[in-house]
C-alpha positions as CSV (number, residue, x, y, z in Angstrom):
1,X,3.8,-2.9,-16.7
2,X,2.6,-0.6,-19.5
3,X,3.3,-1.2,-23.2
4,X,5.0,1.7,-25.0
5,X,2.7,3.9,-27.1
6,X,2.8,2.9,-30.7
7,X,2.9,6.5,-31.8
8,X,6.6,6.7,-30.6
9,X,7.6,4.4,-33.5
10,X,7.0,7.2,-36.0
11,X,9.9,9.1,-34.5
12,X,12.4,6.2,-34.4
13,X,14.0,4.9,-37.6
14,X,14.9,1.3,-37.7
15,X,18.6,2.3,-38.1
16,X,18.7,3.0,-34.4
17,X,20.0,-0.5,-33.6
18,X,23.6,0.1,-34.4
19,X,23.6,3.9,-34.7
20,X,23.0,6.0,-31.6
21,X,22.5,9.2,-33.6
22,X,19.0,8.3,-34.8
23,X,17.8,7.6,-31.3
24,X,19.6,10.6,-29.8
25,X,17.8,12.8,-32.3
26,X,14.4,11.3,-31.6
27,X,15.0,11.8,-27.9
28,X,16.1,15.5,-28.3
29,X,13.1,16.2,-30.5
30,X,10.9,15.3,-27.5
31,X,11.0,18.6,-25.4
32,X,11.2,17.0,-22.0
33,X,11.8,20.1,-19.9
34,X,11.5,19.2,-16.3
35,X,8.8,18.2,-15.2
36,X,7.3,17.6,-18.7
37,X,8.2,14.4,-20.6
38,X,7.4,15.6,-24.1
39,X,7.2,12.0,-25.3
40,X,10.8,11.2,-24.6
41,X,10.2,8.1,-22.6
42,X,7.7,6.9,-25.2
43,X,10.5,7.0,-27.7
44,X,12.9,5.1,-25.4
45,X,10.3,2.5,-24.4
46,X,9.6,1.8,-28.1
47,X,13.4,1.4,-28.7
48,X,13.8,-1.0,-25.8
49,X,10.7,-2.9,-26.6
50,X,12.1,-3.7,-30.1
51,X,15.2,-5.1,-28.4
52,X,13.1,-7.4,-26.3
53,X,13.2,-5.6,-23.0
54,X,10.3,-5.9,-20.6
55,X,9.4,-2.3,-20.0
56,X,7.8,-0.9,-16.8
57,X,6.4,2.6,-16.8
58,X,6.6,3.9,-13.2
59,X,5.1,7.3,-12.8
60,X,5.3,8.7,-9.3
61,X,3.5,12.0,-8.7
62,X,4.0,14.0,-11.8
63,X,7.3,12.4,-12.7
64,X,7.6,9.9,-15.5
65,X,10.0,7.0,-14.9
66,X,10.9,3.9,-16.7
67,X,12.6,0.6,-15.7
68,X,13.3,-2.0,-18.4
69,X,15.1,-5.3,-18.1
70,X,16.4,-7.8,-20.6
71,X,16.9,-11.3,-19.1
72,X,16.7,-12.3,-15.5
73,X,20.1,-14.0,-14.8
74,X,23.3,-12.8,-13.1
75,X,25.3,-10.8,-13.4
76,X,22.8,-7.9,-13.6
77,X,24.1,-4.7,-15.1
78,X,22.0,-1.6,-14.9
79,X,22.4,1.7,-16.8
80,X,20.9,4.7,-15.1
81,X,20.1,8.1,-16.6
82,X,17.5,10.7,-17.2
83,X,15.4,12.0,-20.1
84,X,14.5,15.4,-18.5
85,X,16.4,18.5,-19.5
86,X,16.8,22.1,-18.2
87,X,15.1,24.9,-20.1
88,X,17.0,26.1,-23.2
89,X,16.8,29.8,-22.4
90,X,15.8,32.6,-24.7
91,X,18.9,33.3,-26.7
92,X,22.3,32.1,-27.8
93,X,21.3,29.1,-29.9
94,X,22.5,28.9,-33.5
95,X,20.3,25.8,-34.0
96,X,16.8,25.3,-32.6
97,X,17.2,23.6,-29.2
98,X,14.8,20.7,-30.0
99,X,15.5,20.3,-33.7
100,X,18.4,17.9,-33.2
101,X,20.3,19.1,-36.3
102,X,23.7,17.9,-37.3
103,X,26.1,20.5,-38.6
104,X,29.7,19.8,-39.5
105,X,29.6,16.4,-37.8
106,X,28.2,17.9,-34.5
107,X,24.7,17.2,-33.0
108,X,23.1,20.2,-31.5
109,X,20.2,20.2,-29.0
110,X,19.1,20.4,-25.4
111,X,20.1,17.2,-23.8
112,X,22.7,16.2,-26.5
113,X,25.4,15.7,-23.8
114,X,23.3,15.8,-20.6
115,X,22.2,13.1,-21.2
116,X,20.1,11.9,-24.0
117,X,23.2,11.2,-26.1
118,X,24.5,8.7,-23.5
119,X,21.1,7.0,-23.2
120,X,21.1,6.6,-27.0
121,X,24.7,5.3,-26.9
122,X,23.9,2.7,-24.3
123,X,20.8,1.4,-26.2
124,X,23.0,1.2,-29.4
125,X,25.6,-0.7,-27.3
126,X,23.1,-3.2,-26.2
127,X,21.9,-3.7,-29.8
128,X,25.4,-4.3,-30.9
129,X,26.0,-6.7,-28.1
130,X,23.0,-8.7,-29.0
131,X,23.6,-8.6,-32.7
132,X,21.3,-7.2,-35.4
133,X,18.5,-9.8,-34.7
134,X,15.9,-8.6,-32.2
135,X,15.4,-11.3,-29.5
136,X,12.1,-12.3,-28.1
137,X,10.7,-10.7,-25.0
138,X,12.4,-12.1,-21.9
139,X,15.5,-13.2,-23.7
140,X,18.6,-11.8,-22.1
141,X,22.3,-11.6,-22.9
142,X,24.1,-14.9,-22.5
143,X,25.0,-15.3,-18.8
144,X,23.4,-12.2,-17.4
145,X,20.8,-9.4,-17.7
146,X,20.8,-5.8,-18.6
147,X,18.4,-3.1,-17.3
148,X,17.8,0.6,-17.6
149,X,16.6,2.9,-14.8
150,X,15.5,6.2,-16.5
151,X,13.9,9.1,-14.7
152,X,12.3,12.4,-15.7
153,X,13.2,14.1,-12.4
154,X,17.0,14.4,-12.3
155,X,17.1,18.0,-13.2
156,X,14.2,18.8,-10.9
157,X,13.7,18.2,-7.2
158,X,14.7,14.5,-7.5
159,X,12.0,13.4,-5.1
160,X,9.8,11.2,-7.4
161,X,12.4,9.9,-9.7
162,X,15.4,7.6,-9.1
163,X,14.7,7.4,-5.4
164,X,11.2,6.0,-5.9
165,X,12.2,3.7,-8.7
166,X,15.0,2.2,-6.6
167,X,12.4,1.5,-3.8
168,X,10.2,-0.3,-6.4
169,X,13.3,-2.2,-7.7
170,X,14.1,-3.3,-4.2
171,X,10.5,-4.6,-3.6
172,X,10.6,-6.4,-6.9
173,X,14.0,-8.0,-6.4
174,X,15.4,-6.0,-9.4
175,X,18.5,-4.5,-7.7
176,X,21.5,-4.9,-10.0
177,X,25.0,-6.1,-9.2
178,X,26.5,-2.9,-10.6
179,X,25.1,0.3,-12.0
180,X,26.6,2.6,-14.6
181,X,25.3,6.2,-14.7
182,X,25.7,8.0,-18.0
183,X,26.2,11.5,-16.7
184,X,28.7,13.6,-18.7
185,X,31.9,13.0,-16.7
186,X,34.6,14.2,-19.1
187,X,35.9,17.8,-18.9
188,X,37.2,18.2,-22.5
189,X,37.8,14.8,-24.2
190,X,36.1,11.5,-24.1
191,X,37.9,9.1,-21.9
192,X,39.4,11.4,-19.3
193,X,37.3,10.7,-16.1
194,X,35.3,8.0,-14.5
195,X,33.4,9.1,-11.4
196,X,33.5,6.5,-8.6
197,X,32.1,8.8,-5.9
198,X,30.6,12.2,-5.1
199,X,30.8,14.6,-2.2
200,X,27.7,15.1,-0.1
201,X,25.7,18.3,-0.3
202,X,24.1,20.2,2.6
203,X,22.0,23.4,2.3
204,X,21.3,25.5,5.3
205,X,19.3,28.7,6.1
206,X,20.1,30.7,9.2
207,X,17.7,33.4,10.3
208,X,18.6,35.7,13.2
209,X,15.9,37.9,14.8
210,X,16.6,41.1,16.6
211,X,14.8,44.3,17.6
212,X,14.2,47.0,15.0
213,X,15.2,50.5,15.8
214,X,16.8,53.8,14.7
215,X,20.5,53.6,13.8
216,X,21.1,56.8,16.0
217,X,19.9,54.9,19.0
218,X,21.4,51.4,18.8
219,X,21.0,50.9,22.6
220,X,17.2,50.8,22.0
221,X,17.5,48.0,19.3
222,X,19.2,44.7,18.8
223,X,20.9,44.4,15.5
224,X,20.7,40.9,14.1
225,X,23.1,41.6,11.2
226,X,26.0,42.0,13.6
227,X,25.3,38.6,15.2
228,X,24.8,36.9,11.9
229,X,28.1,38.3,10.6
230,X,29.9,37.0,13.7
231,X,28.2,33.6,13.2
232,X,29.2,33.4,9.6
233,X,32.8,34.5,10.4
234,X,33.0,31.7,12.9
235,X,31.8,29.2,10.4
236,X,34.4,30.4,7.8
237,X,37.3,30.7,10.3
238,X,38.5,27.2,10.1
239,X,38.6,24.7,7.1
240,X,36.4,21.7,7.6
241,X,39.2,19.3,6.6
242,X,42.2,19.0,4.4
243,X,40.7,16.3,2.2
244,X,42.1,12.8,1.9
245,X,43.3,10.3,-0.7
246,X,39.7,9.7,-1.8
247,X,38.3,13.3,-1.9
248,X,39.2,16.9,-2.2
249,X,38.7,19.1,0.9
250,X,35.2,19.9,2.0
251,X,34.1,23.4,1.4
252,X,31.5,25.9,2.8
253,X,30.2,28.6,0.6
254,X,27.8,31.4,1.8
255,X,25.4,31.9,-1.0
256,X,23.2,34.6,0.3
257,X,23.0,37.3,3.0
258,X,19.6,39.0,3.0
259,X,18.2,41.7,5.2
260,X,15.6,43.2,2.9
261,X,16.1,46.6,4.4
262,X,15.5,49.6,2.1
263,X,16.3,52.2,4.7
264,X,19.8,53.3,5.7
265,X,18.8,54.6,9.1
266,X,16.8,51.6,10.4
267,X,18.3,48.6,12.2
268,X,16.4,45.6,10.8
269,X,14.5,43.1,12.9
270,X,15.7,40.1,11.0
271,X,18.7,38.9,8.9
272,X,19.0,35.7,7.0
273,X,21.9,33.8,5.4
274,X,22.0,30.7,3.2
275,X,25.0,28.4,2.7
276,X,26.0,25.2,1.0
277,X,28.5,22.7,2.2
278,X,30.0,20.1,-0.2
279,X,31.5,17.6,2.1
280,X,33.7,14.5,1.7
281,X,33.6,11.2,3.6
282,X,35.3,12.8,6.7
283,X,31.8,14.0,7.6
284,X,28.1,13.0,7.5
285,X,25.2,15.3,7.1
286,X,24.1,14.7,10.7
287,X,27.5,15.6,12.0
288,X,27.7,18.8,10.0
289,X,24.1,19.7,11.0
290,X,25.1,19.4,14.7
291,X,28.2,21.5,14.1
292,X,26.1,24.2,12.5
293,X,23.7,24.2,15.4
294,X,26.5,24.5,18.0
295,X,28.0,27.5,16.2
296,X,24.6,29.1,15.9
297,X,23.9,28.6,19.6
298,X,27.2,30.1,20.5
299,X,26.9,33.3,18.4
300,X,23.2,33.8,17.9
301,X,21.2,31.9,20.6
302,X,17.6,31.3,19.6
303,X,18.2,31.7,15.8
304,X,16.4,29.6,13.4
305,X,18.4,26.9,11.5
306,X,16.9,24.8,8.7
307,X,19.1,22.1,7.1
308,X,18.5,19.8,4.2
309,X,21.0,17.2,3.1
310,X,20.5,16.2,-0.5
311,X,23.1,13.5,-0.5
312,X,25.8,11.9,1.6
313,X,29.4,11.5,0.4
314,X,30.1,8.0,-1.1
315,X,32.8,6.2,-2.9
316,X,32.7,2.9,-4.8
317,X,35.7,0.6,-4.3
318,X,37.7,0.1,-7.5
319,X,36.8,-3.5,-7.9
320,X,36.4,-5.7,-11.0
321,X,33.6,-3.8,-12.6
322,X,35.3,-0.4,-12.2
323,X,38.5,-1.9,-13.6
324,X,36.6,-3.4,-16.5
325,X,35.0,0.0,-17.3
326,X,38.4,1.8,-17.1
327,X,39.9,-0.8,-19.5
328,X,37.0,-0.5,-21.9
329,X,37.6,3.3,-22.0
330,X,41.3,2.8,-22.5
331,X,40.8,0.3,-25.3
332,X,38.3,2.5,-27.2
333,X,39.9,5.9,-26.7
334,X,43.6,5.3,-26.0
335,X,43.2,7.3,-22.7
336,X,43.6,5.9,-19.2
337,X,40.7,7.5,-17.3
338,X,41.2,9.1,-14.0
339,X,39.0,7.8,-11.1
340,X,37.5,10.9,-9.6
341,X,35.1,12.0,-6.9
342,X,34.9,15.7,-7.6
343,X,32.1,17.8,-9.0
344,X,28.5,18.2,-8.0
345,X,25.9,15.6,-7.1
346,X,24.0,13.1,-9.3
347,X,21.5,10.4,-8.9
348,X,24.4,8.1,-8.2
349,X,24.1,9.3,-4.6
350,X,20.8,7.4,-4.3
351,X,22.0,4.3,-6.2
352,X,25.0,4.0,-4.0
353,X,22.7,2.9,-1.1
354,X,21.7,-0.2,-3.0
355,X,24.7,-1.3,-5.1
356,X,28.1,-0.3,-6.4
357,X,27.9,2.5,-8.9
358,X,30.2,4.4,-11.3
359,X,29.6,7.2,-13.8
360,X,30.9,7.6,-17.3
361,X,29.4,9.6,-20.2
362,X,30.1,12.3,-22.7
363,X,32.1,15.5,-22.5
364,X,30.1,18.0,-20.4
365,X,31.6,21.3,-21.4
366,X,28.3,22.5,-23.1
367,X,25.8,21.0,-20.7
368,X,23.1,23.5,-19.6
369,X,24.5,26.0,-22.1
370,X,23.1,27.4,-25.3
371,X,24.1,25.3,-28.3
372,X,24.5,22.2,-26.2
373,X,26.2,19.7,-28.5
374,X,28.1,16.5,-29.0
375,X,30.3,15.4,-31.9
376,X,28.6,12.5,-33.6
377,X,31.9,10.6,-33.5
378,X,31.7,10.8,-29.7
379,X,28.3,9.2,-29.7
380,X,29.7,6.3,-31.7
381,X,32.8,6.0,-29.5
382,X,30.7,6.1,-26.3
383,X,28.5,3.3,-27.7
384,X,31.6,1.3,-28.4
385,X,32.9,1.8,-24.9
386,X,29.6,0.7,-23.4
387,X,29.5,-2.3,-25.7
388,X,33.0,-3.4,-24.7
389,X,32.1,-2.9,-21.0
390,X,28.9,-4.9,-21.4
391,X,30.7,-7.8,-23.0
392,X,33.4,-7.8,-20.3
393,X,30.9,-7.5,-17.5
394,X,28.8,-10.3,-18.7
395,X,31.8,-12.7,-18.4
396,X,32.0,-12.0,-14.7
397,X,30.2,-14.1,-12.0
398,X,29.8,-10.9,-9.9
399,X,31.3,-7.4,-10.2
């Protein structure tokens, strides 16, 4: 366990306890572009330390990570998120990306919605739940405990972040009863969507070798492009599935076909294709890998196939915790959220191996774009949703 650096306190006004804006601004002003931290986790550790959390700094490789827990009892609620952000790009910003300025009631900055705003809202929610007084270290919410799992590797390769922290949590008996991930889940308005699952993701590279030759004498060559096109056609010929009541249909997308041949009269010696499969729970990564191998062997025997599965499909059952979260959203926004499994992957795919998990955060329309932003009102509303959920969750024996 490492104590937070005292220097972070300079960036964090005391008003953070009930107002998520101050903490969101302090986090955004830390330029934590993957893999750099920029002091973001120092700011967060200082905020959590003031609330009485026991803070563990858990660097793995070059990745900064943080696990903090308040209390030791059950039920145990964990909030998971990340402080790293994608690069801001070179143009399109009307406000500096790391200035965290508020204009016309809107906070601008890289990470505002993905997802430093949600991290700040959760901390403010905990502060509101505990009251204005700061409890002593080790004092937890009545009847339970709250923790945060924060990584600096979500926008990067995701190898030394949440995965490694979860392994540490398992060794230290810190696995929660339920985990809430603060990714931006709402398309256009706060309260629209709770994610209770995600499709799996598989990436594959197929390389077909042939014999180079002159296009006027094809009998003296072996064109790998023709075999690769036949192979890809076979992969695309039939849908993987029609979806089910839990997930939309699985989909295969060819993302690259590359020959690297500058000459028009030369049959190349090698052709390569890349593809991605987003798959539902009708499949596993191993099953799809075997299917790809079989198609490759049928249409291009001896070709090279490399497959990586970055996550399996998962779905959390809509039990008491999910119902409490949905009711908290409805009470605070007036919207009945849709329980959804669409979209891309998130670190919830790792968390699902250990405990039930759901995702709810801000509106994601501006994430990864220039002028990423969030209405200040949404920060306050999200903090109220989280506070309501914490209070309800802590009244349960188990989620």
